[in-house]
N, C-alpha and C positions, 0 to 999 in steps of 0.2 A: 750431773747428775750419775749416781755410783747405779750400775747392770752388772746383775752377776745370774749366769744357767747357771743354777745350783745342783739340782738333781733332776734323776727320773722322777717319776710320779710313783711308780710304788716298785719298792725292792723286796723279794721274796730268796728266802733263801733258809733250803733243810732237805733233805732226805725226798726224793719222792714229791718235791714239790711244785713239778710239770703236769703231774698228772688231777692234782689237785684243786689246780688254776683253770680249770673251764670258764665258768663267770667269768675272771677278770680278763683272760683272753675273748671270751665277749663282749665285751662292754668295750672291746679296739673296733668289734664291727665283725659284719654277717659270714665275708669272704676275707680270708686266709692267702699270704702268698709267703712260700719258705723257700732260703733260700743261704748258704751257708758253706761248710768246707763237705768232701765228702764221711772221709768219715767221723765227722760231730754228725750230721743229719743219718747217717744211721746209726747212730747210736742215741742221737733225741727224737728224732720221728714219730716212734711209735708212741711214747706219750705225750706228744705232743698232740699226734689224731685221738687218742684213748679221750685226753680234757677236751678235744676241739668236738668231738661224735658229743660229750657230753651236756656240751652246752648249745648244742646246734648249730657252730659255726665249720661254715661249708672250706676244705685247702683245695685249694684253685689252681695252685702253681707248685712249683720245685723248682729250685736252676743250680747250678755250682755258680758259688762266687768268682769264681775263672784265676784265683791261686796266690794273685797278687791283689792290694786295693791303690791302683790304677784309673787314673779318668776314664780307659776306653771300658772297663770290668763295672763301672759304675753306674755311665751309661746305657750298658747294656743292662743292665737286672734295672734298671728302671724303665726301661721298653717295653719289659717281660714284663714289666707289673702295671703298667697302662694297658699293655696286650688283654691281662689277663681281669681287669675291671676288680680288684682286689682292693679289699677298704682297710685291710692295715699289711705290713708285711713283721715273717718273726724270722730275721736275725739270727742264725747259731752258730756256733762255735768258736773260733780265737782270735786274736789283735784285727788281722788283717781282712776275716770276713765277716766281724762285726761292722769295721769303719766300714768299707763295700757296705755295708747295708747301710749305716748311719745314712754317706751322700745319698744312696738309691735312694733311699726312702723320704729324703730334702729333693732330692731332682723327679719324685714320682712325686709328692707332695698328699704323701700319707703316714698314718702315726705306725712308732714302730714298736715292739716286741724284742730283749734281746735275750740269748739262751747259750749266756759262757758253757762249752764243756770242756773247755780247761779254765784254769782259776792262772793263765801268765802272765794279764796286764789287767788295766781296770776301765777296756774299752768299751766290756757292756757298759757302763755306766754312766764314760763324761761322754757332751758333745762336740767333740773334736774330731777329728778320721785323719791321721797319718797318711799320706798320699806317696807314695813310690809312681817308676816307672815302669815296664810290665816287663823288664829284667830284675827287679829288686831293687835300684839304687830308687835311696830316698828325694823324695823332691819337695817337697813341704809340712808341715803342719797346716793342717785347714780347717776351716767355721763353718764349709759349709757342707755342714752335717746337722739330723736329725738332734735333740736331748732324747733321750725314750721312756718312750711313756711304761711302759716294765718292766724289770727286769728279773729272771726266773733260771735264780743260782738251786740245779740240786746238785746235794752234795757229794752222793755217788755217784753221779756219771763222773766229777769231777775225781771224785777217790779211784775210779776205776783207771784211770786217765794216768798216760805214763808219768812216774817221777820228777823226770826230766821238765815235761810246762809247768811245775806246784814251782818249785824252784828253778824256773825262770820267773815267776812271779815274784815270788818275795825279792828277784836283785833287783827287777823296776819297783819294783813299791818300798826299799831301802833307798834308792836314789829320792826318794819327795824332801825326806830329811837332808839328805845330804846336798841337795840340791836348792830346797827350799832355802835351810840357811844360810847356804849364800847370794845367792838372787833378792832375798829381801832388805838385804845390808843396803841396797840400792834406790831404793826410796823410804816416804815418810812412813811411819808404822801404821797402820787402821786393821780394829778391829777385824777385817774377816781374815786380811793379812797375816794375824796375830792369833787367830782359830786354828788356819791350812796350819799355819806352823807344827802351833799343837800337837792336833792333830798327824802330822806329818812323823813330830818323833813320836806318837802313840804306836802310831805304822813301824818303825822300825822297833819300837822296844816290841811288840807283839810276835816280829819275824825271829829277831834272833832268840824267844823264850822261849815260843811255839816252834818254832821253825824243824825244828829236829823230832818231836812227835810228831810233825805233819807229814813229815816222812818216815818215821815206823807207819802211820795209819796209810799210808799210798801205797807203800812197798805188800803187806795186807788187807787192802781192799779194803779197809773199817775207812767209818763214818766214827770220827772224835772228835773232843773240844780244841784238841790239838787244832787238828784239823779245818774247822769250823771258824777255829779264833784265826786261822789265815788267811782264810776262802774270805772273811771279811775286812781282814784288811786291806788283801789285794782287790780286791775288785770297791765294796761299800767304800773304805776310811779312806783310802787312797786318792778312789774317784771324789770322792768329797772336799780333800787336799785339793783338784784340781777346779774344782768348781768356784771353792772360798775364796782361793789363791788367785784365780782370773790370770791376767797377761804380767801381773805384778809375780807372783807364785807358780811358773812354770821350769820345764827345763831349763838344765845349765849345762856344767860341763860334764858329767856322766854322760848325757845321751849326745853331748856333740861327741865325746870318744866315741856314741855306737854311732852314730851318721858318717864317720871318718872312718870307721870298722868297715861298711856298708859299702864303702868303693873301690873297695879290692874284693874280688870274686873269688878269694882264697876265704871269706866269712863265712862265706853261705850257708856254711851246713851249720849255724848258732842259728840257737834263737831271742829274741829280739832282746831279752830280759837276763840273758848268757851275756849279751857283748854289753848291755847295761851292765851290768854289776863287778866287769873288767873296769868300763869307768868309772865306776864307786874310787877302786883300787883307786886311779891316773884321778881323776880329781881329785884325794886328800888328798897325794903328794904336791899335782898343780898347788895348793893351798901351801902348802909346810905344813903340815901335817903334824903331830908324834909321832914315831914310829910304831909306837907301841899302840896305839890308835890302830893305824892301819895294818899293823902285825895282829892287832886282835878281830878286823872284820876279814880280814885276808882268810884265817884262819875257821872263821865260819863259813863262806864260802868251798873251804874245801871240807866243813864235814857235810855240807847238804847236796854237794856235789856241780860249784860255779864254778867258773875259771879264775882262776890265781895268775896265769902263764901265757904269756904270747902265743905259746904251743898250741890252748887250749884254745882259744880259738881261733885256729886257723895259719897261726905266722909266727915267720922267724927272728928272733931276735938279731941272727947274720939278715935277712932278708933285706938290703938298704931299699930298695926304690920301691915297694909295702909299705912299709915303715915312712916315708917320703910321699907318698899318694898318702895316707889314713893320715899323718898328722897332717898335709897341708886339708886334707879334706872337712878334719876338725875343726882345725883354723879358722875355719871358711865357714864352717855351719851355724845358722841362726840360736839355734842353743850356747853356745862356745861363748857367743855376745854378753851371753845375759849371766855371765862371771861381773865379780864387782871388780876386777882391773883386768887387764890388758892379757891376752895369753897370744902365745904367737905357737908356729910352726914347732921352733926348737926346741918352744919350752915343752907341749907335745910332745916331742917324742921322747925328751928326759925321761918325760914322767914313766913313761909307757916300756920304759927300757926298768927304769927305777919297780913299777911295781913288775915286773918281771922278774928281775934277780930277786925280789923280796918274794913272789911267789913259789920263785925253783926249791925254797926252805923249805915247803911247807909236803 
């Protein structure tokens, strides 16, 4: 039997879209519980309260998600939802907040509305959650998460967020094509997987062409066509890639490198997508791609503010113990196992250093 959870029930994107979505929220129920990051809630709650008031929805509770998407925080949020008797939950913020909300909504047995306040990942759209421990070490990719019923993407809120987060989203989204091109070779092709590959390539092309213009838009806190093309690539189309590809089209070397990098406390200051962006370069070296192709992607990273050196992800090429830690963790990660050939820690270390040498030339 073929089965996929493809997408949320409704995706809405535009400047001021939250305020205009009162009736869509009312269809979720009469009592809403809000969870998210502190800054994210401050950015979105006024519009959410206005939308709810217009449609007779009562906000019965609001909590911080806890700072990490870990089992303890998921359970705590689920318990708070049950205590308040909410009909549905609204998750607000970035990837970790939204993944916590997806896990908590599943445990509480309520539908979920996601409100991304940054476009740093496709977390608002997907039905999986990335689980960490309390200290931020990667643990697992979990399917114990709800499929969002409604996604509200206010492009004005995203335009007002720091540019770094959208750049991180671009790095994470570029990985869709780089990784799916590799993982799709390990299975027999079929229509859904072919569609995922085609959409992943579309994401890749949109990011490369519209990314620089989106950066200018965010620097001016303006909503432009380039910005909204990038937002849709990062959240909507990238999310469809995950839904269509399923377990045959998920993450590989770039995210394996990300998982390895999170093993070092020195990388804690980096966003998920920033580490993945450097991982993209490392995967291309692992695959033996032409240097001009890798250099072109590194040049784009530099143009939009994504890492191209070990120093920019908190490490040093001279720090042997840290490189050994990262390389071993990356080699053991479940995503690295999705590569179409065996990858050893020694290969990863060599590719990390090769990417760093290239990056220092920009």
